[in-house]
C-alpha positions as CSV (number, residue, x, y, z in Angstrom):
1,M,4.9,-29.5,-11.9
2,P,1.9,-28.1,-10.1
3,V,2.1,-25.1,-7.8
4,L,-0.4,-23.3,-5.6
5,V,-0.8,-19.6,-5.2
6,V,-2.8,-18.4,-2.3
7,G,-4.3,-15.0,-3.0
8,A,-5.3,-13.2,-6.2
9,G,-4.0,-9.7,-5.6
10,F,-1.1,-8.2,-7.5
11,S,1.5,-10.4,-5.8
12,G,-0.4,-13.6,-6.3
13,A,-1.3,-12.8,-9.9
14,T,2.3,-11.9,-10.8
15,L,3.6,-15.1,-9.2
16,A,0.9,-17.1,-11.1
17,R,1.6,-15.5,-14.4
18,E,5.4,-15.9,-14.2
19,C,5.1,-19.5,-13.2
20,A,2.5,-20.2,-15.9
21,E,4.7,-18.6,-18.6
22,A,7.5,-20.8,-17.4
23,G,5.4,-23.9,-18.1
24,L,4.2,-24.7,-14.6
25,K,0.6,-25.7,-13.9
26,V,-0.8,-23.1,-11.4
27,T,-3.8,-23.2,-9.1
28,V,-4.8,-19.8,-7.7
29,I,-7.2,-19.8,-4.7
30,E,-8.7,-16.5,-3.5
31,A,-10.9,-16.1,-0.4
32,R,-12.8,-13.2,-1.9
33,N,-15.3,-13.5,-4.8
34,D,-13.2,-11.1,-7.0
35,V,-9.6,-10.6,-8.0
36,G,-7.3,-7.6,-7.3
37,G,-6.9,-7.8,-3.5
38,H,-6.8,-4.4,-1.9
39,C,-6.4,-2.8,-5.3
40,A,-9.8,-4.2,-6.6
41,T,-12.0,-1.9,-8.6
42,K,-15.6,-2.1,-9.8
43,I,-18.0,-0.1,-11.8
44,D,-20.9,1.4,-9.9
45,P,-24.1,0.3,-11.8
46,E,-26.0,3.5,-11.1
47,T,-23.4,6.1,-12.0
48,G,-20.9,4.3,-14.1
49,V,-18.1,5.5,-11.8
50,M,-15.2,3.2,-11.4
51,I,-14.8,2.7,-7.6
52,H,-11.5,1.8,-5.9
53,C,-13.1,-0.7,-3.5
54,H,-10.4,-0.5,-0.8
55,G,-9.3,3.1,-0.9
56,P,-7.4,5.0,-3.7
57,H,-4.6,3.3,-5.5
58,I,-2.3,5.0,-8.0
59,F,0.4,3.0,-9.9
60,H,3.6,5.0,-9.6
61,T,7.1,3.9,-10.3
62,A,10.5,4.6,-11.8
63,D,11.0,0.9,-12.6
64,L,10.8,0.6,-16.4
65,A,10.8,-3.2,-16.3
66,T,7.9,-3.4,-14.0
67,W,6.1,-0.7,-16.0
68,A,6.6,-2.7,-19.2
69,F,5.4,-5.9,-17.5
70,I,2.1,-4.4,-16.1
71,R,1.2,-2.7,-19.4
72,R,1.0,-6.1,-21.0
73,F,-2.3,-6.7,-19.2
74,G,-4.2,-3.5,-19.9
75,A,-4.0,0.1,-21.1
76,F,-3.0,2.7,-18.5
77,M,-4.1,6.4,-18.5
78,P,-1.7,9.0,-17.2
79,Y,-2.8,10.4,-13.9
80,R,-0.9,12.9,-11.6
81,H,-2.1,12.4,-8.1
82,R,-2.9,15.4,-5.9
83,V,-4.2,15.6,-2.4
84,D,-5.6,18.5,-0.5
85,A,-6.5,18.9,3.2
86,S,-9.7,20.5,4.5
87,L,-8.9,22.4,7.7
88,R,-10.3,25.4,9.5
89,G,-12.7,26.2,6.6
90,Q,-9.8,26.3,4.1
91,V,-8.3,23.8,1.6
92,F,-4.5,23.4,1.7
93,P,-2.3,21.5,-0.7
94,L,-0.6,18.3,0.5
95,P,2.1,17.3,0.9
96,I,3.3,20.5,2.6
97,T,4.6,22.7,-0.2
98,L,5.5,26.4,-0.5
99,A,1.9,27.1,-1.3
100,T,0.8,25.4,1.9
101,I,3.3,27.3,4.0
102,N,2.3,30.7,2.5
103,Q,-1.4,30.0,2.8
104,F,-1.1,28.7,6.4
105,F,1.1,31.4,7.7
106,G,-0.4,34.2,5.6
107,H,2.9,35.2,3.8
108,N,4.3,35.3,0.3
109,F,7.7,33.6,0.9
110,T,10.2,32.6,-1.7
111,S,11.5,29.1,-1.4
112,E,14.6,30.2,0.5
113,A,12.7,32.5,2.7
114,A,10.3,29.7,3.6
115,R,13.2,27.4,4.4
116,R,14.6,29.9,6.8
117,F,11.2,30.6,8.3
118,I,10.4,26.9,8.9
119,A,13.9,26.3,10.3
120,A,13.3,29.0,12.8
121,Q,10.1,27.2,13.9
122,C,11.8,23.9,14.4
123,I,12.7,22.5,17.8
124,P,16.3,21.3,17.9
125,I,16.3,17.5,18.5
126,S,19.5,15.9,17.4
127,N,18.3,12.3,17.4
128,P,14.5,12.1,17.1
129,Q,13.2,9.0,18.8
130,N,9.6,9.0,17.6
131,F,7.2,10.5,15.0
132,E,6.5,13.6,17.1
133,E,10.1,14.4,17.7
134,A,11.0,13.9,14.0
135,A,8.1,16.2,13.0
136,L,8.9,18.9,15.5
137,S,12.6,18.9,14.6
138,Q,11.8,19.3,10.8
139,I,8.7,21.4,10.5
140,G,8.0,22.9,14.0
141,P,4.9,22.8,16.2
142,A,2.5,24.9,14.1
143,L,2.4,22.7,11.0
144,Y,2.8,19.6,13.1
145,Q,-0.2,20.3,15.3
146,A,-2.4,21.3,12.3
147,F,-1.6,18.7,9.6
148,F,0.3,15.8,11.1
149,K,-0.4,15.0,14.7
150,P,-4.3,14.6,14.6
151,Y,-4.3,12.9,11.2
152,T,-1.6,10.4,12.2
153,E,-3.2,9.6,15.5
154,K,-6.6,9.0,13.8
155,Q,-4.9,6.8,11.2
156,W,-2.8,4.7,13.6
157,G,-5.0,4.8,16.7
158,R,-1.9,5.6,18.8
159,P,-0.3,8.7,20.2
160,A,2.2,10.2,17.8
161,H,5.0,9.9,20.3
162,A,4.5,6.1,20.3
163,L,5.1,5.8,16.5
164,P,8.7,5.4,15.2
165,A,10.5,8.4,13.7
166,S,10.8,6.6,10.4
167,V,7.0,7.1,9.8
168,F,7.6,10.8,9.3
169,A,10.0,10.1,6.5
170,C,7.1,9.1,4.3
171,L,5.5,12.5,4.6
172,P,7.4,14.8,2.3
173,V,7.8,18.6,2.8
174,R,8.6,20.7,-0.2
175,F,9.7,24.3,-0.6
176,T,8.5,24.4,-4.2
177,M,5.0,24.8,-5.8
178,R,5.0,21.3,-7.2
179,A,1.7,19.8,-6.2
180,D,2.1,16.1,-7.3
181,Y,1.9,13.8,-4.4
182,F,4.4,11.3,-5.7
183,N,7.9,11.9,-7.0
184,H,7.9,9.0,-9.5
185,P,8.1,9.9,-13.2
186,I,5.5,7.3,-14.1
187,Q,2.1,7.7,-12.6
188,A,-1.0,6.1,-14.1
189,I,-4.3,4.3,-13.5
190,P,-5.5,1.4,-15.7
191,A,-8.3,2.5,-18.0
192,E,-10.5,-0.5,-17.1
193,G,-9.5,-0.7,-13.5
194,Y,-7.1,-2.8,-11.5
195,S,-9.4,-5.8,-11.3
196,A,-9.4,-6.0,-15.1
197,V,-5.6,-6.0,-15.1
198,V,-5.3,-8.7,-12.6
199,A,-7.9,-10.8,-14.4
200,A,-5.9,-10.5,-17.6
201,M,-2.8,-11.6,-15.7
202,L,-4.6,-14.7,-14.5
203,A,-6.0,-15.5,-18.0
204,H,-3.5,-18.1,-19.1
205,P,-4.2,-21.8,-20.0
206,N,-1.8,-22.9,-17.3
207,I,-3.7,-21.1,-14.5
208,A,-6.8,-22.4,-12.8
209,L,-8.5,-19.8,-10.7
210,H,-10.9,-20.6,-7.7
211,L,-12.7,-17.7,-6.0
212,G,-14.6,-17.6,-2.7
213,Q,-12.5,-20.4,-1.1
214,L,-10.5,-20.2,2.1
215,V,-7.3,-22.2,2.3
216,T,-5.0,-23.0,5.1
217,A,-1.5,-24.4,5.3
218,Q,-3.0,-27.9,5.9
219,D,-5.0,-27.6,2.7
220,S,-2.0,-27.1,0.4
221,G,-0.9,-30.7,-0.1
222,G,-0.5,-32.2,-3.5
223,F,1.5,-29.3,-4.9
224,D,5.2,-29.2,-5.6
225,H,5.3,-25.7,-4.1
226,V,3.0,-23.1,-2.4
227,F,3.2,-19.3,-2.7
228,W,1.4,-17.7,0.2
229,T,0.4,-14.1,-0.1
230,G,-2.1,-14.1,2.8
231,P,-1.1,-13.1,6.3
232,I,2.1,-14.8,7.4
233,D,0.7,-15.3,11.0
234,A,-2.4,-16.9,9.6
235,Y,-0.2,-19.6,7.8
236,F,1.1,-20.5,11.2
237,K,-2.3,-20.4,12.9
238,H,-1.2,-17.4,14.9
239,Q,1.0,-19.5,17.1
240,H,2.9,-16.4,18.1
241,G,-0.2,-14.2,18.4
242,H,-2.0,-12.0,15.9
243,L,0.2,-9.4,14.2
244,A,-1.4,-6.0,14.6
245,Y,-3.1,-4.2,11.7
246,R,-5.2,-1.1,11.2
247,S,-8.3,-1.8,9.3
248,L,-10.7,0.5,7.4
249,R,-14.4,1.0,7.3
250,F,-15.7,2.6,4.0
251,E,-18.9,4.7,3.8
252,H,-20.0,5.2,0.2
253,E,-22.4,7.9,-0.9
254,R,-23.8,8.6,-4.4
255,L,-24.2,12.2,-5.4
256,P,-25.8,13.9,-8.4
257,D,-22.8,16.2,-8.9
258,P,-19.1,16.3,-8.0
259,A,-18.4,17.2,-4.4
260,Q,-14.8,18.2,-4.5
261,A,-12.3,19.3,-7.1
262,L,-9.9,16.4,-6.9
263,A,-9.8,12.7,-6.0
264,V,-8.6,12.8,-2.4
265,M,-9.3,15.3,0.4
266,N,-7.7,14.7,3.8
267,Y,-9.3,15.8,7.0
268,P,-6.6,16.3,9.7
269,A,-8.9,17.8,12.3
270,P,-9.4,15.5,15.4
271,D,-13.1,16.4,15.6
272,V,-13.8,14.9,12.1
273,P,-14.1,11.1,12.5
274,W,-13.0,10.1,9.0
275,T,-9.4,10.6,7.7
276,R,-10.2,11.3,4.0
277,I,-12.9,11.5,1.4
278,T,-12.3,9.9,-2.0
279,E,-14.3,11.0,-5.0
280,H,-13.7,8.3,-7.5
281,R,-14.7,9.9,-10.8
282,H,-11.6,12.1,-10.7
283,F,-9.4,9.0,-11.1
284,A,-10.8,8.5,-14.6
285,P,-12.0,11.9,-15.9
286,E,-12.2,10.4,-19.5
287,R,-15.1,8.1,-18.4
288,A,-18.7,9.1,-19.1
289,V,-20.5,9.0,-15.8
290,R,-23.9,9.9,-14.4
291,G,-23.3,11.7,-11.1
292,S,-20.6,10.9,-8.5
293,V,-19.6,8.5,-5.7
294,I,-17.6,9.6,-2.6
295,T,-16.2,7.3,0.0
296,R,-15.3,8.3,3.6
297,E,-12.6,6.2,5.4
298,Y,-12.7,5.4,9.0
299,P,-9.6,3.6,10.4
300,F,-9.9,1.2,13.3
301,E,-7.9,-1.5,15.0
302,A,-8.3,-4.8,13.2
303,G,-9.7,-7.7,15.1
304,P,-9.2,-11.3,14.2
305,N,-12.1,-11.2,11.7
306,D,-11.4,-7.8,10.2
307,T,-9.7,-7.0,6.9
308,P,-6.0,-6.1,7.5
309,Y,-4.8,-3.0,5.7
310,Y,-1.8,-1.3,7.5
311,P,0.7,-3.3,9.5
312,V,1.4,-1.5,12.8
313,R,5.1,-2.6,13.1
314,L,5.9,-1.3,16.5
315,A,8.4,-3.0,18.9
316,R,6.0,-5.8,20.0
317,E,5.0,-6.5,16.4
318,K,8.6,-6.6,15.2
319,A,9.4,-9.1,17.8
320,Q,6.4,-11.3,16.8
321,L,7.4,-10.9,13.1
322,G,10.9,-12.1,13.9
323,R,9.5,-15.3,15.3
324,Y,7.2,-15.8,12.3
325,I,10.2,-15.2,9.9
326,A,12.2,-17.8,11.8
327,A,9.3,-20.2,11.5
328,A,9.0,-19.4,7.8
329,L,12.7,-20.0,7.1
330,G,12.3,-23.4,8.7
331,Q,9.6,-24.4,6.3
332,H,10.0,-26.5,3.1
333,G,7.7,-26.2,0.1
334,V,6.3,-22.7,0.8
335,S,7.3,-19.1,-0.1
336,F,5.8,-15.9,1.3
337,A,5.2,-12.7,-0.7
338,G,3.3,-9.5,-0.8
339,R,2.1,-7.1,1.9
340,L,0.5,-9.7,4.1
341,G,3.0,-12.4,3.5
342,T,5.9,-10.2,4.6
343,Y,4.0,-7.9,6.9
344,R,5.1,-4.7,5.1
345,Y,3.5,-1.8,3.4
346,L,4.4,-2.2,-0.3
347,D,3.6,0.0,-3.2
348,M,2.3,-1.9,-6.2
349,D,5.5,-1.7,-8.3
350,V,7.5,-3.1,-5.4
351,A,5.1,-6.0,-4.8
352,I,5.1,-6.8,-8.6
353,R,8.9,-6.6,-8.8
354,E,9.5,-8.8,-5.7
355,A,6.9,-11.4,-6.9
356,R,8.6,-11.6,-10.3
357,S,11.9,-12.2,-8.7
358,L,10.6,-14.8,-6.3
359,A,8.7,-16.7,-9.1
360,R,11.8,-16.8,-11.3
361,S,14.0,-18.0,-8.5
362,A,11.5,-20.6,-7.4
363,V,11.0,-22.0,-10.9
364,A,14.8,-22.3,-11.4
365,A,15.1,-24.1,-8.0
366,L,12.3,-26.5,-8.7
367,R,13.7,-27.4,-12.1
368,M,17.0,-28.2,-10.5
369,G,15.4,-30.2,-7.7
370,Q,16.5,-27.6,-5.1
371,R,14.6,-25.8,-2.4
372,P,12.9,-22.5,-3.6
373,P,13.6,-19.4,-1.6
374,V,11.2,-18.7,1.3
375,F,11.1,-15.0,0.4
376,A,12.2,-13.1,-2.7
377,P,16.0,-13.2,-2.9
378,E,16.4,-9.4,-2.3
379,V,14.1,-9.8,0.8
380,E,16.0,-12.8,2.1
381,T,19.2,-10.8,1.8
382,C,17.9,-8.1,4.1
383,L,16.3,-10.7,6.4
384,S,19.8,-12.1,7.1
385,V,20.7,-8.8,8.7
386,Q,17.4,-7.9,10.5
387,P,13.8,-9.3,10.2
388,I,12.6,-6.7,7.8
389,L,14.0,-3.2,7.1
390,E,12.4,-0.7,9.5
391,T,11.2,1.3,6.5
392,G,9.2,-1.7,5.3
393,Q,10.7,-1.8,1.9
394,V,13.9,-3.2,0.3
395,G,16.2,-0.7,-1.4
396,R,14.0,2.3,-0.8
397,K,14.0,5.1,1.7
398,A,10.5,4.9,3.0
399,P,7.0,3.6,2.1
400,Q,4.1,5.7,1.1
401,C,2.0,6.0,4.2
402,A,-1.5,6.7,3.0
């Protein structure tokens, strides 16, 4: 029973592994010349630094089953992610914490005093309709203008008042000194990098991997089923138009010594053209390296030939997405998964969990001679109510917006 998986990122690799372990013959086709998708890593030959090729990725989860699954394919090192912001000649902790508030306003508040102070700064807006109104109603104009408005507008290429209020929900504000960026109890990075983990997932006698090959819907004949993790609009030849994405340009620089004290430094100021600088050696401090590598990120609007990173998901795109979902639900012999296949921002653990669920449901359906689900069952459930939850994730409050 041969199946085709298009894409060798975490979603594709998980689908392939689950199907292979169930006894199916799996062909995986990846357009790039390496595996790992947007999570791909590589070792810089000059410094020995492990580079996150498409921006920083930290595996973080509270899902013990997904954690057990991913650790089958490589050792993970504990890593507590921290982010700072360089602004006005100072470095501030992010997300906004009690330390950030005290430093920014020049006070020494207790947690409760800081809550009262920030509450007094807020503009009362009972039903915020966009990102700007949500921010002003929860943190007030000073913090918003310094840390959120310019960075968000650089990241998304749109005025803050044009973005949905839900986007602000992914930017936590804390009235404690806790500096961890993520709330999840499990936070780690694979010791040998994400590409090594994905390669191990694909190392199975029932899996045939083909790199550097483009595939279209018309090329997928001869298989009992196809799992598509590429862009959903590309599968349908963009018949309803190109879905909008933000892309990224990466500028790498080798240095003889470390340049910053932690892995990620954000640059909110509007006169700085990049959004953040990543210093990769801090992701794996146990590695012996010779110098350092930093990467500046420059967001821009993705064109038809650019790499898609962040789905824009405003009103026009949601209407387009609804048409593509309707088209997908009318297909036979294909399932859609992953960030690009469902046009959502997904953390790695969610992508893996959904791919495992989809694979198991598809295998069961194929064995019974039935039609496999077009999306993972939990995704299909929410699609029956609305195209995709506004937050972009199923069963979670809001996605991490890098």
